[in-house]
SEBALUM-565633 format. One record per residue: residue number from 1; x, y, z of N, C-alpha, C in turn; residue in three letters. Coordinates in Angstrom, 3 decimals. Last residue first. Example, Ala and Ser with C-alpha at 12.3 -4.5 7.8 and 13.67 -1.06 7.14 Angstrom:
2
- pos,n_u,n_v,n_w,ca_u,ca_v,ca_w,c_u,c_v,c_w,code
- 2,12.850,-2.250,7.080,13.670,-1.060,7.140,12.900,0.030,7.870,SER
- 1,13.190,-5.690,7.800,12.300,-4.500,7.800,13.200,-3.300,7.800,ALA
***
This chain:
190
- pos,n_u,n_v,n_w,ca_u,ca_v,ca_w,c_u,c_v,c_w,code
- 190,3.483,24.496,-5.263,3.926,25.543,-6.182,3.836,26.893,-5.548,UNK
- 189,4.726,21.766,-3.350,3.759,22.841,-3.564,4.347,23.912,-4.462,UNK
- 188,6.054,18.926,-5.131,6.216,19.985,-4.129,5.181,21.061,-4.401,UNK
- 187,6.080,15.459,-5.581,5.504,16.761,-5.924,5.697,17.738,-4.780,UNK
- 186,7.053,13.126,-4.448,7.951,13.904,-5.299,7.391,15.278,-5.623,UNK
- 185,5.038,11.966,-2.996,6.286,12.260,-2.312,7.203,13.143,-3.136,UNK
- 184,2.900,11.642,-4.807,2.731,12.499,-3.630,4.053,12.855,-2.964,UNK
- 183,2.965,9.911,-6.888,3.505,11.240,-7.120,3.529,12.096,-5.868,UNK
- 182,1.711,7.624,-5.990,3.134,7.519,-6.322,3.763,8.889,-6.549,UNK
- 181,-1.030,8.294,-5.702,-0.171,8.227,-4.519,1.315,8.187,-4.852,UNK
- 180,-2.184,10.688,-8.153,-1.849,9.304,-7.780,-0.895,9.275,-6.579,UNK
- 179,-4.591,13.111,-7.551,-3.169,12.879,-7.691,-2.856,11.440,-7.295,UNK
- 178,-7.127,14.143,-7.400,-6.941,12.855,-8.069,-5.485,12.566,-8.371,UNK
- 177,-7.038,16.588,-6.087,-7.960,15.558,-5.598,-7.662,14.190,-6.194,UNK
- 176,-5.220,18.097,-7.590,-4.925,17.764,-6.195,-5.765,16.569,-5.734,UNK
- 175,-6.645,18.285,-9.980,-5.305,17.679,-9.978,-4.936,17.246,-8.565,UNK
- 174,-8.886,19.658,-9.105,-9.037,18.288,-9.608,-7.697,17.568,-9.599,UNK
- 173,-7.709,22.126,-8.493,-8.289,21.321,-7.413,-8.511,19.867,-7.850,UNK
- 172,-6.919,22.942,-11.113,-5.930,22.800,-10.037,-6.462,21.888,-8.920,UNK
- 171,-9.402,23.106,-12.384,-8.392,22.162,-12.888,-7.331,21.890,-11.816,UNK
- 170,-10.514,25.176,-10.826,-11.145,23.864,-10.862,-10.151,22.806,-11.340,UNK
- 169,-8.818,27.277,-11.498,-8.846,26.810,-10.110,-9.474,25.418,-10.043,UNK
- 168,-9.503,27.567,-14.182,-8.129,27.221,-13.812,-8.071,26.662,-12.388,UNK
- 167,-12.205,28.267,-13.968,-11.813,27.075,-14.732,-10.412,26.610,-14.350,UNK
- 166,-12.166,30.684,-12.476,-12.764,29.477,-11.887,-12.378,28.199,-12.645,UNK
- 165,-11.244,33.021,-13.619,-10.260,32.119,-13.017,-10.854,30.822,-12.489,UNK
- 164,-13.560,34.240,-14.715,-12.350,34.079,-15.514,-11.389,33.054,-14.934,UNK
- 163,-15.486,34.396,-12.673,-15.705,33.507,-13.818,-14.438,33.256,-14.620,UNK
- 162,-13.969,34.326,-9.386,-14.625,34.995,-10.494,-14.684,34.054,-11.693,UNK
- 161,-14.673,31.950,-6.704,-13.811,32.636,-7.669,-14.632,33.374,-8.718,UNK
- 160,-16.316,30.449,-5.202,-15.812,31.672,-4.578,-15.000,32.525,-5.551,UNK
- 159,-16.733,28.138,-6.566,-17.804,29.145,-6.613,-17.379,30.458,-5.972,UNK
- 158,-14.614,26.572,-5.911,-14.534,27.296,-7.178,-15.655,28.322,-7.311,UNK
- 157,-15.550,25.625,-3.410,-14.348,26.457,-3.492,-14.287,27.226,-4.810,UNK
- 156,-17.761,24.114,-4.152,-17.952,25.266,-3.259,-16.741,26.199,-3.316,UNK
- 155,-16.505,22.127,-5.648,-17.416,23.060,-6.315,-17.683,24.297,-5.460,UNK
- 154,-15.110,20.870,-3.579,-14.375,21.440,-4.716,-15.244,22.470,-5.428,UNK
- 153,-17.202,19.967,-1.973,-16.296,20.991,-1.455,-15.468,21.630,-2.566,UNK
- 152,-18.401,18.083,-3.726,-19.177,19.192,-3.153,-18.263,20.320,-2.684,UNK
- 151,-16.250,16.305,-4.161,-16.825,17.066,-5.274,-17.598,18.279,-4.755,UNK
- 150,-15.921,15.299,-1.584,-14.797,15.957,-2.256,-15.327,16.853,-3.377,UNK
- 149,-18.417,14.129,-1.212,-18.037,15.268,-0.375,-16.867,16.034,-0.989,UNK
- 148,-18.233,12.043,-3.065,-19.272,13.063,-3.242,-18.955,14.307,-2.411,UNK
- 147,-16.196,10.605,-1.853,-15.955,11.199,-3.165,-16.983,12.296,-3.454,UNK
- 146,-17.511,9.655,0.381,-16.445,10.643,0.565,-16.100,11.329,-0.753,UNK
- 145,-19.282,7.866,-0.915,-19.793,8.938,-0.057,-18.745,10.043,0.118,UNK
- 144,-17.499,6.113,-2.165,-18.440,6.907,-2.970,-18.993,8.092,-2.180,UNK
- 143,-16.239,5.046,0.107,-15.457,5.751,-0.915,-16.368,6.646,-1.736,UNK
- 142,-18.389,3.776,1.368,-17.728,4.913,2.020,-16.910,5.724,1.025,UNK
- 141,-18.882,1.728,-0.470,-19.926,2.724,-0.204,-19.318,3.971,0.439,UNK
- 140,-16.491,0.325,-0.155,-16.817,0.908,-1.461,-17.892,1.989,-1.302,UNK
- 139,-16.774,-0.530,2.467,-15.681,0.395,2.137,-15.944,1.070,0.793,UNK
- 138,-18.940,-2.281,2.143,-19.097,-1.095,2.998,-18.004,-0.068,2.699,UNK
- 137,-17.723,-4.216,0.516,-18.877,-3.457,0.011,-19.093,-2.184,0.828,UNK
- 136,-15.790,-5.151,2.283,-15.374,-4.555,1.019,-16.505,-3.694,0.452,UNK
- 135,-17.433,-6.234,4.256,-16.580,-5.090,4.592,-16.076,-4.385,3.336,UNK
- 134,-18.566,-8.333,2.809,-19.432,-7.267,3.324,-18.622,-6.023,3.680,UNK
- 133,-16.269,-9.853,2.422,-16.962,-9.299,1.251,-17.904,-8.171,1.670,UNK
- 132,-15.771,-10.625,5.043,-14.844,-9.694,4.395,-15.444,-9.090,3.129,UNK
- 131,-17.990,-12.324,5.415,-17.785,-11.169,6.292,-16.850,-10.146,5.668,UNK
- 130,-17.458,-14.285,3.534,-18.631,-13.424,3.353,-18.506,-12.174,4.217,UNK
- 129,-15.235,-15.524,4.714,-15.091,-14.847,3.431,-16.252,-13.883,3.186,UNK
- 128,-16.467,-16.563,7.010,-15.326,-15.643,7.135,-15.169,-14.829,5.856,UNK
- 127,-18.338,-18.309,5.991,-18.827,-17.089,6.649,-17.702,-16.070,6.853,UNK
- 126,-17.001,-20.569,5.145,-17.375,-19.573,4.134,-17.859,-18.270,4.770,UNK
- 125,-14.321,-21.384,7.427,-15.712,-21.489,6.999,-16.006,-20.365,5.997,UNK
- 124,-10.975,-22.559,6.752,-11.949,-21.614,7.307,-13.327,-21.879,6.715,UNK
- 123,-9.664,-24.707,5.570,-9.197,-24.232,6.879,-10.254,-23.363,7.554,UNK
- 122,-10.086,-25.525,3.007,-10.895,-26.130,4.058,-10.488,-25.706,5.450,UNK
- 121,-8.935,-24.292,0.915,-8.145,-25.336,1.562,-8.913,-26.033,2.683,UNK
- 120,-10.898,-22.410,0.348,-10.575,-23.437,-0.655,-9.807,-24.598,-0.041,UNK
- 119,-10.694,-20.801,2.616,-11.932,-21.565,2.396,-11.666,-22.695,1.403,UNK
- 118,-8.188,-19.658,2.211,-8.399,-20.503,3.398,-9.655,-21.360,3.239,UNK
- 117,-8.704,-18.164,-0.053,-7.726,-19.263,-0.121,-7.903,-20.216,1.055,UNK
- 116,-10.522,-16.356,1.055,-10.937,-17.206,-0.060,-9.998,-18.404,-0.197,UNK
- 115,-8.896,-15.013,2.899,-9.999,-15.848,3.386,-10.479,-16.802,2.304,UNK
- 114,-7.262,-13.640,1.129,-6.679,-14.612,2.066,-7.752,-15.571,2.571,UNK
- 113,-9.195,-12.042,-0.025,-8.434,-12.980,-0.866,-7.789,-14.057,0.005,UNK
- 112,-9.979,-10.589,2.233,-10.966,-11.434,1.547,-10.258,-12.454,0.661,UNK
- 111,-7.640,-9.192,2.823,-8.166,-10.155,3.803,-9.187,-11.095,3.157,UNK
- 110,-7.473,-7.607,0.530,-6.399,-8.561,0.842,-6.890,-9.627,1.811,UNK
- 109,-9.830,-6.133,0.831,-9.649,-6.967,-0.362,-8.563,-8.018,-0.119,UNK
- 108,-9.294,-4.807,3.235,-10.383,-5.779,3.178,-10.282,-6.677,1.953,UNK
- 107,-7.143,-3.161,2.417,-6.964,-4.144,3.499,-8.031,-5.222,3.410,UNK
- 106,-8.431,-1.629,0.465,-7.268,-2.462,0.127,-7.024,-3.535,1.165,UNK
- 105,-10.335,-0.329,2.032,-10.774,-1.248,0.985,-9.633,-2.166,0.575,UNK
- 104,-8.663,1.282,3.577,-9.472,0.236,4.212,-9.904,-0.801,3.193,UNK
- 103,-7.725,2.948,1.538,-6.787,2.079,2.259,-7.537,0.954,2.962,UNK
- 102,-10.107,4.242,0.829,-9.385,3.439,-0.165,-8.406,2.478,0.520,UNK
- 101,-10.636,5.571,3.223,-11.569,4.524,2.780,-10.918,3.636,1.715,UNK
- 100,-8.547,7.403,3.170,-8.593,6.402,4.234,-9.521,5.247,3.841,UNK
- 99,-9.352,8.943,1.013,-8.112,8.182,0.917,-8.032,7.104,1.993,UNK
- 98,-11.698,10.082,2.099,-11.765,9.236,0.904,-10.523,8.356,0.793,UNK
- 97,-10.618,11.549,4.241,-11.596,10.479,4.485,-11.684,9.520,3.303,UNK
- 96,-8.978,13.349,2.829,-8.393,12.419,3.803,-9.339,11.254,4.084,UNK
- 95,-10.918,14.739,1.337,-9.852,13.988,0.665,-9.239,12.946,1.597,UNK
- 94,-12.359,15.885,3.434,-13.031,14.946,2.531,-12.011,14.110,1.763,UNK
- 93,-10.368,17.562,4.485,-10.915,16.473,5.305,-11.613,15.435,4.439,UNK
- 92,-10.030,19.338,2.349,-8.899,18.511,2.767,-9.390,17.325,3.603,UNK
- 91,-12.622,20.488,2.357,-12.093,19.824,1.161,-10.961,18.866,1.535,UNK
- 90,-12.720,21.640,4.900,-13.693,20.591,4.551,-13.215,19.805,3.329,UNK
- 89,-10.660,23.527,4.639,-10.554,22.459,5.638,-11.504,21.310,5.322,UNK
- 88,-11.795,25.141,2.662,-10.529,24.450,2.395,-10.363,23.291,3.370,UNK
- 87,-14.033,26.087,4.066,-14.224,25.275,2.861,-12.950,24.506,2.501,UNK
- 86,-12.771,27.547,6.103,-13.647,26.415,6.437,-13.848,25.495,5.238,UNK
- 85,-11.464,29.506,4.593,-10.678,28.575,5.409,-11.509,27.345,5.779,UNK
- 84,-13.705,30.824,3.557,-12.765,30.149,2.653,-11.939,29.126,3.416,UNK
- 83,-14.782,31.865,5.910,-15.555,30.911,5.108,-14.676,30.134,4.148,UNK
- 82,-12.703,33.599,6.583,-13.030,32.493,7.494,-13.841,31.422,6.754,UNK
- 81,-12.892,35.366,4.415,-11.665,34.588,4.612,-11.903,33.405,5.543,UNK
- 80,-15.485,36.392,4.840,-15.169,35.698,3.589,-13.913,34.838,3.739,UNK
- 79,-15.248,37.635,7.296,-16.182,36.512,7.145,-15.864,35.702,5.894,UNK
- 78,-13.385,39.634,6.565,-13.046,38.621,7.571,-13.948,37.401,7.437,UNK
- 77,-14.882,41.127,4.722,-13.645,40.469,4.303,-13.237,39.372,5.267,UNK
- 76,-16.930,42.054,6.436,-17.265,41.216,5.284,-16.033,40.440,4.802,UNK
- 75,-15.417,43.643,8.191,-16.172,42.497,8.705,-16.521,41.529,7.580,UNK
- 74,-14.427,45.560,6.397,-13.497,44.699,7.142,-14.203,43.455,7.659,UNK
- 73,-16.890,46.701,5.555,-15.989,46.077,4.584,-14.996,45.133,5.271,UNK
- 72,-17.833,47.798,7.939,-18.617,46.776,7.255,-17.751,45.990,6.272,UNK
- 71,-15.848,49.696,8.358,-16.026,48.623,9.333,-16.796,47.464,8.712,UNK
- 70,-16.322,51.319,6.114,-15.029,50.654,6.282,-15.125,49.500,7.273,UNK
- 69,-18.907,52.230,6.651,-18.654,51.427,5.455,-17.333,50.678,5.568,UNK
- 68,-18.397,53.687,8.985,-19.358,52.582,8.993,-19.109,51.656,7.817,UNK
- 67,-16.733,55.682,8.175,-16.168,54.646,9.045,-17.102,53.448,9.120,UNK
- 66,-16.500,57.238,5.211,-17.471,56.561,6.056,-16.800,55.464,6.878,UNK
- 65,-16.122,60.154,3.610,-15.324,59.197,4.368,-16.252,58.537,5.366,UNK
- 64,-18.154,61.574,2.460,-16.973,61.281,1.653,-16.105,60.213,2.312,UNK
- 63,-21.626,60.706,2.849,-20.338,61.143,3.399,-19.190,60.767,2.459,UNK
- 62,-24.516,61.720,1.933,-23.506,60.898,1.299,-22.141,61.363,1.802,UNK
- 61,-27.928,61.794,2.645,-26.595,62.148,3.112,-25.604,61.193,2.458,UNK
- 60,-31.003,63.125,1.517,-29.980,62.077,1.400,-28.641,62.598,1.878,UNK
- 59,-34.149,63.788,2.831,-32.819,64.306,2.555,-31.856,63.126,2.500,UNK
- 58,-37.454,64.537,2.331,-36.496,63.438,2.419,-35.149,63.989,1.984,UNK
- 57,-40.192,66.216,3.955,-39.002,66.183,3.116,-38.171,64.932,3.350,UNK
- 56,-43.133,68.034,4.188,-42.517,66.720,4.392,-41.319,66.663,3.461,UNK
- 55,-45.084,70.505,5.590,-43.891,70.222,4.803,-43.372,68.842,5.172,UNK
- 54,-47.801,72.723,5.591,-47.280,71.396,5.937,-46.097,71.107,5.026,UNK
- 53,-47.914,75.443,4.914,-48.654,74.906,6.057,-48.093,73.569,6.523,UNK
- 52,-46.574,76.085,2.592,-45.913,76.396,3.859,-46.659,75.845,5.061,UNK
- 51,-48.201,75.553,0.445,-47.045,74.680,0.673,-46.394,74.927,2.029,UNK
- 50,-50.096,77.578,0.176,-50.480,76.316,0.816,-49.281,75.427,1.153,UNK
- 49,-48.696,80.826,0.989,-49.042,79.758,0.046,-49.319,78.453,0.800,UNK
- 48,-50.366,83.147,3.201,-49.223,82.299,2.863,-49.647,81.278,1.815,UNK
- 47,-52.534,84.549,4.059,-51.933,85.008,2.816,-50.686,84.199,2.414,UNK
- 46,-53.213,83.231,6.393,-54.192,83.288,5.304,-53.570,83.736,3.991,UNK
- 45,-51.912,82.857,8.767,-51.305,82.288,7.569,-52.251,82.325,6.382,UNK
- 44,-51.119,84.428,11.533,-52.163,84.499,10.519,-51.542,84.045,9.208,UNK
- 43,-49.669,82.214,13.913,-49.619,83.343,12.982,-50.812,83.291,12.053,UNK
- 42,-50.178,79.985,15.308,-49.823,81.203,16.040,-49.935,82.419,15.141,UNK
- 41,-50.824,77.383,14.454,-51.761,78.477,14.170,-51.465,79.734,14.996,UNK
- 40,-47.842,75.984,13.127,-48.750,76.147,14.251,-49.619,77.372,13.963,UNK
- 39,-47.090,73.846,10.434,-47.107,75.181,11.045,-48.156,75.230,12.144,UNK
- 38,-45.147,70.958,10.515,-46.501,71.483,10.393,-46.521,72.846,11.086,UNK
- 37,-42.885,68.886,8.970,-43.110,70.110,9.726,-44.539,70.559,9.492,UNK
- 36,-40.906,65.968,8.980,-42.184,66.595,8.677,-42.320,67.838,9.558,UNK
- 35,-38.361,63.887,7.424,-38.867,64.782,8.452,-40.175,65.414,8.024,UNK
- 34,-35.855,61.433,6.931,-37.180,61.979,6.614,-37.638,62.874,7.763,UNK
- 33,-32.872,60.591,5.460,-33.467,61.162,6.656,-34.797,61.778,6.239,UNK
- 32,-30.797,58.024,4.347,-31.968,58.847,4.077,-32.569,59.304,5.398,UNK
- 31,-27.466,57.608,3.471,-28.447,57.568,4.547,-29.597,58.482,4.164,UNK
- 30,-25.179,55.781,1.642,-26.245,56.777,1.576,-27.197,56.548,2.742,UNK
- 29,-22.120,55.220,0.655,-22.884,54.999,1.867,-23.933,56.101,1.920,UNK
- 28,-21.114,53.770,-2.321,-21.580,54.975,-1.651,-22.380,54.541,-0.436,UNK
- 27,-18.721,52.618,-4.502,-19.494,52.314,-3.310,-19.854,53.612,-2.632,UNK
- 26,-17.235,51.542,-7.133,-18.225,52.564,-6.865,-19.079,52.135,-5.684,UNK
- 25,-15.682,49.373,-7.548,-14.986,50.645,-7.310,-15.961,51.738,-6.878,UNK
- 24,-16.129,46.121,-6.202,-16.640,47.244,-6.976,-15.920,48.529,-6.593,UNK
- 23,-13.509,43.709,-6.225,-14.485,44.532,-5.522,-14.913,45.693,-6.403,UNK
- 22,-13.251,40.833,-8.266,-12.774,42.167,-7.918,-13.895,42.955,-7.244,UNK
- 21,-13.621,37.538,-6.856,-14.021,38.584,-7.808,-13.552,39.950,-7.323,UNK
- 20,-10.742,35.666,-5.869,-11.986,36.345,-5.527,-12.350,37.342,-6.620,UNK
- 19,-8.334,34.422,-6.251,-9.281,34.387,-7.374,-10.627,35.020,-7.034,UNK
- 18,-6.842,34.486,-3.962,-6.375,35.294,-5.097,-7.384,35.329,-6.236,UNK
- 17,-8.124,32.654,-2.342,-8.242,34.082,-1.997,-7.742,34.983,-3.121,UNK
- 16,-7.386,30.251,-3.663,-8.791,30.677,-3.622,-8.906,32.162,-3.299,UNK
- 15,-4.610,30.172,-3.258,-5.159,30.143,-4.620,-6.586,30.682,-4.625,UNK
- 14,-4.467,30.128,-0.453,-3.909,31.256,-1.200,-4.472,31.318,-2.621,UNK
- 13,-5.681,27.622,0.051,-6.272,28.855,0.589,-5.774,30.068,-0.195,UNK
- 12,-3.813,25.920,-1.147,-5.190,25.969,-1.662,-5.861,27.257,-1.210,UNK
- 11,-1.623,26.397,0.542,-1.536,26.727,-0.877,-2.928,26.830,-1.497,UNK
- 10,-2.600,25.400,2.942,-2.221,26.813,2.843,-2.157,27.261,1.384,UNK
- 9,-2.946,22.643,2.457,-4.122,23.508,2.597,-3.793,24.996,2.499,UNK
- 8,-1.539,20.441,0.507,-1.083,21.650,1.174,-2.264,22.621,1.297,UNK
- 7,-1.787,16.935,0.917,-2.341,18.159,0.356,-1.841,19.335,1.180,UNK
- 6,-0.385,13.884,-0.056,-0.490,14.933,0.955,-0.923,16.217,0.270,UNK
- 5,-1.847,10.835,-1.186,-1.226,12.134,-1.477,-1.423,13.121,-0.332,UNK
- 4,-1.226,7.931,0.860,-2.141,8.813,0.130,-1.437,10.139,-0.130,UNK
- 3,1.309,5.473,0.401,0.733,6.590,1.154,-0.187,7.404,0.254,UNK
- 2,0.471,2.199,-0.784,1.207,3.445,-0.871,0.505,4.511,-0.039,UNK
- 1,0.831,-1.190,0.000,0.000,0.000,0.000,0.867,1.241,0.000,UNK
***
């Protein structure tokens, strides 16, 4: 049995954060303020125009420097980086689980072959071989389940990228996910 490929989560994180869509250049923090004024009957307003009796207005404020917007931007950036880190961790965990299931399957296949030989020689009962066949089937089910998680997390990671770089990032993540174990010791992070 060969070691499963090792994955560099820091490198994956850097690739994903570099492919974020570009932030918009046009951001305005606009606050709307509404107010109403009604004249009091202190004065004789018979000769005033009707517009002066009651007044309702909406005023827009647009600050040139907004600490609220900057705080919101920092919080949004932090949440995005934490979300990216969580997705990278989930991707790496799914790969590890899948690779572990492959190793289990290899063990069970070897044990089933050994059991098959023992049954042929009359040393063991057929139930031993059937037990290992059941374990092989369970390991195969686990591989498929973990493979689905790998795909889900890979797609979630590429969804964080802009349209131009998502194809390249997808190819990169597929290469990592399906790297043969024999290459894992010689490949170095880029």
